[in-house]
N, C-alpha and C positions, 0 to 999 in steps of 0.2 A: 590099421589106424594107430594102434597103442605104440607102434614102432616109430611114429612120427615124432623126432625129438622136439619140434616147434609146436606141435600139439600138445605134448607133455608139459613143456615150459608154460604155454599160455594157459591151460587148464589149472596148474599148480598156482599160478599167479592169480588167477580169477578166484579160486578158491580161498586163498589167502587175504584178498582184498575185501574190504566191508562194502564196496559198490554193489556186490552181487546180492548180499543180503538186503542192502537197501533197495535194490531194484525189484527184488521179489516181494518185499513188504509194501513197496509204493505201488506195484503194479496190482497186487491183490486188493490194497485198500481202496485204489480208484474203482475196481470191479465192484467191491462190497458196498461202497457209499452210493454209487449209481443204481444198483439194485435196490438199496434200502430206499432211496429217494423216489425211485419209481413205484414201489409198493406203497410208500406212506402218502403219496399225492395221486393214488390210483383214482379215486372217485372224481377229483378235481380236474383231472387230465383226461377224461374220457373223449372229448372232442379231439384233443392231439392224438390220442392212441388210435382213434378211427382213421385219422390222417396217415399215421405210420402203417396201420395194417393195410391200407390201400396199396402201399409199396410192394407188399409181399403177396397178397390175395389178388384175385381177379379183380378187375376194375368194378367198382361200386359193390363190391361184395360185403365190405365191413359195414356199409350204411344199412343193410338189411338185417344186420344181426340184433338179436335180443341183448338184454343186459347180461344174462347168464352166459350166453355164448360169447359176448364180448370180454368178460371176466376171464373165461376160459382161455380165449385166444390172447388175452393180454399177457398171461403167464408165458405163452410160446413167444410172443413178442418181447418179453423180457429177455428170454434166451437168446434171440436175434440181435437184440440191443447189445448183450454183453459179448457176443461174438464180433459185432462191429466195433465195438469199443476196443475189443482186443487187437483187431486188425490196426486201428488207429494208434494205440499205443506202440505196437510193433513198428509201425511206420515211422514213427519219431525216435524209437529207441535203436533201431537196426544202423541208421546211417552214422549215429554217433559211436556205436561199437566198431564198425567197419572203416570209419573215415580216418582212423589214426592207426590202423593195423599196419600198413606199409609205410605211410607218410611219417608216422611216429617214430618208426625205426630210423628212417632218414634223418629226422630232426635230432634225435638222440645219438646219431652217427654210429649206430650198431648194425645198420643194414649192410655195410661193406664188410664188416667184420663176419656176419653170418655167410656172406656170399664166397669169403675166403675159406670156409670150410668144406666139407664134403656135401653140405646141403644144396640141393638143386633148386632153382627157383620154383619149380613145381611142387616141391616139398614144402616149401615156405609158404607158398600161397594156399596150398590145400590145407596145411596145418593151421594157418590163421583162420581159414573160413570154417574148418571143422570145429575149432575152439569157440568161434561165435556161435555156431549151431547148437553146441552142447550148452551154451549159456541160455539160448532162447528154449532149448528143450526143457531145461530145469524151471524156466519161468512158467512155460506152458503146463508142465506137470503141476506145479503148485496152484494152478488156477483150477484144476478138475474139482476140488471139494466144493468151490463156490458155484460151479456150473452143474455140478450133481444135485444141487438143492433143488433145481428147476425140475428134476426128474421125479421128485416127491409127489408132484401134481399129475405125473403121467403124461406130461406134454411131449416129451422127447425120449428116445430110447438110448440104449447104451452105444447102438450103432451110429446114432446122430453124433453122439460125443467123439466116437472114434474118427468119423468122417470129417468134423470140424477140426479136430487135432491134426489130422493128416494134411488137410488143406492149409492149415496155418503154417506147418513145418515147410511145405512146399513153397508158399508164398515168402516166408523167411529166407529160404535159401535162394530165391530170386532176387529179393531186395538185397540180400547180403552181397550178392555176387556183383551187382551194380555199384554198391559202396566200395567193395574191394577193387574194382577196376580204376575207379576214380582216385583211390588211395595209392594205387601202384603208378598211376599216371601222373598225378600232381604231387609236387614235392612237399606241400605244407597240409597238415591235418585239417585246418579250418576251411580253406578253399575247396578241399575234397569232400568235406561234409555237406558244405553249401551247394556244391554241383550236384552231389547225390540227391539233396532235397529237390532241387529245381527239377532233375529228370524224373524222378518219382512222381512229383506234382503233375508233370507233363503227362506221363503215362496214365495216371488216374483220371486226370480231368479233361486234357486236351482231346482225346477221341470222342468223348461224351458232348464237349463243347462244339466240336467240329461238324457233327451230324446236325446239330441245331442251326448253326451260323451259315453253314454252306451246304445245304442238302443237295443242291444240283451237281455237286462235284462227285458225289458218292452214288453208286447204283447205276441205272441204266444211263444217267446223264454224264456220268464220267467215265463210262466204259469199264472193261474188266480190270485194267490195271489199277484204277483208283479203288474199286470195290475189294479187290484181293489186298491191297495195302492196308486198307481200313480195317479188313477182316483180321489181318495180322496184328495190327495195333490192338484191336479188342481183345484178341486172345492173350496179349501181353499185359493187359489191364488187370492188375491183382484185385483192385476194387470190384471190378465186374465179376471175377471169379467167385469172390465172397458172397456177393449178392446172388449169383446163380445158385451156390450152395444153400442159401437160406431160401430161396425160392423153391428148391427142390424139396426141403425139409417141410415147407408149408403146404405142399402139394399144388403149387401154382406154377409148374414147368411149362404148361401151355402158354401162359401170359409172356414168360421169359422167351419163348421160342417166337411168339409173335412179335416181340420187341426186337429180336435179332432179324427177323424177317424184314421188318420196316425200316432197319437202321442199315444193315449190311446187304440186305436184298439176297439173302440165303434162302433156299427153299426150306420149308418147314420140315420136309421129310429128308432132308441131307444129312449125312452122318455127323458133319460138324455142328449143325444145330441141334440135333438130337442128343448129341454126346458132347456138348459144350464144355462141361466142367472137366471131363477127362482130358479132352483135346487141349484145353487151355493149361491144365496142369502139365502135361506131357510138353507142350511147346515151351513153356516157362521154364521146366527142367533143362530142356535142350539149350535154349538161349542162355540159362545160368551157366551151363557148363561150358559152352563157347566163351562166354564172357570171363570165366575163371582161366581158361587157357590163354585167352588174350592178355589177361593180367601177369601171367608169366613172361610174356614177351618183353615187357617192361623192365624185367629183372634180367634179362639175358646180357651176356658180355658186351654184346655189340652195342645195345642200347645204352647199357651202363657207362660204356667208353665214351659215347657221344656226350652223355650227360656230364661225365667228369671233365671232358675237354672244354665243355661250355663253362663250367664252374671255374676251371682254371683260367680261361679267358677273362672272365668277369673279375676274377681276383687280380689278375695281371693289370687289367684296365684300371681297376679301384687304386691298386698300388701306384701306377703310373700318374694318375691324377693327383694322388697325395703328394709324390715326389715334386710333381710340377708346381703345386701350391706353395711347397716348403721353399723351392727355388725362388719363387716370387716375393716371398716374405724375406 
């Protein structure tokens, strides 16, 4: 990895830029303020906390808790809310990082210069992606002190922190591969970033809305193809992956399996349902790797030749229009 010149250049540029320091400070500041607000308004927000606990425990389990049990589990809920907040922040940060990776090189007219060297499209794409992952890795490592404060109360173990750290890395790799694909496909940074946001929102929200709006299309009513396609869409849902992790940490894996059984119509004893977290992570890594390989295709000479021919035709047509207007004047 260190032999990749693109990776070296990107890492060196990121280390010298104040954006990385500001990102780390802002990321941790949001987490710290959220945790402080949660603890400061703990007593006033107990009805709201019971509602959130229902999302991670069995149904109606939080309503039967005493105040002491609620206080203990609220600390666990704080950890889950911080993990969810991490996911939301990464959801908004990663597209901004990846949207300009390839498209920004086009805008600065440096992509053609890179391709005239001995750098292959695969080296360029993987170097850009690994540089983004190093930035995300530094941000996640910087959040460990804040998350470790929850362990003072004995709510979570070191293994839970390692598991959440690994899931966030895989999810970041998956989100980054989508942004990198649009950055290689679309010529401008802003449209590439917007398309990335739209696709990510669709991946997270659309499958959950689809099962509510059109339940007859999924399961026995829609046949095996519809159920299989919906299961794949749920496996690619990074939000559901994070929720599955938190459900398992709360000991509510049975409720999550029952949810999968009711939505995807998978058997409760099927390997996919019982090992949903591992299956979703492996599937997302596989899809991410394929998307990265697809991104390299848009940097191949054949595609670049078509792109350059299209740009030449547009420039010639604009020059012809300009000459026609001059003749009329």
